[in-house]
C-alpha positions in Angstrom: 89.3 138.8 93.7 91.9 138.8 96.5 93.8 141.7 94.9 90.7 143.8 94.9 90.1 143.1 98.6 93.7 143.9 99.4 93.5 147.3 97.6 90.2 148.1 99.4 91.7 147.3 102.8 94.9 149.3 102.0 92.9 152.4 101.0 90.6 152.0 104.0 93.6 151.8 106.3 95.2 154.9 104.8 92.0 156.9 105.2 91.6 155.8 108.8 95.2 156.9 109.6 94.6 160.2 107.9 91.4 160.9 109.7 93.0 159.9 113.0 95.8 162.4 112.6 93.4 165.1 111.6 91.3 164.4 114.7 94.3 164.5 117.0 95.3 168.0 115.6 91.8 169.3 115.9 91.3 168.0 119.5 94.7 169.5 120.5 93.7 172.9 119.1 90.4 172.8 120.9 92.0 171.8 124.1 94.5 174.7 123.9 91.7 177.2 123.2 89.8 175.9 126.2 92.8 176.2 128.5 93.4 179.8 127.3 89.8 180.8 127.8 89.7 179.1 131.2 92.8 181.0 132.3 91.3 184.3 131.2 88.1 183.5 133.2 90.1 182.7 136.3 92.2 185.8 136.0 89.2 188.0 135.6 87.3 186.4 138.5 88.1 189.2 140.9 86.6 191.8 138.6 83.1 190.2 138.7 80.5 191.8 140.9 77.2 190.2 141.6 
């Protein structure tokens, strides 16, 4: 019984680490995209006429 619990905890820990790494990569990519788009908006601010 204890071995089954140990294996379950081991696999759950591995999945949590994998999901955490994936989330870090995705969030960094989204952040970079937002920075680039924000820079483009600020650079083109003078071209806007209201």
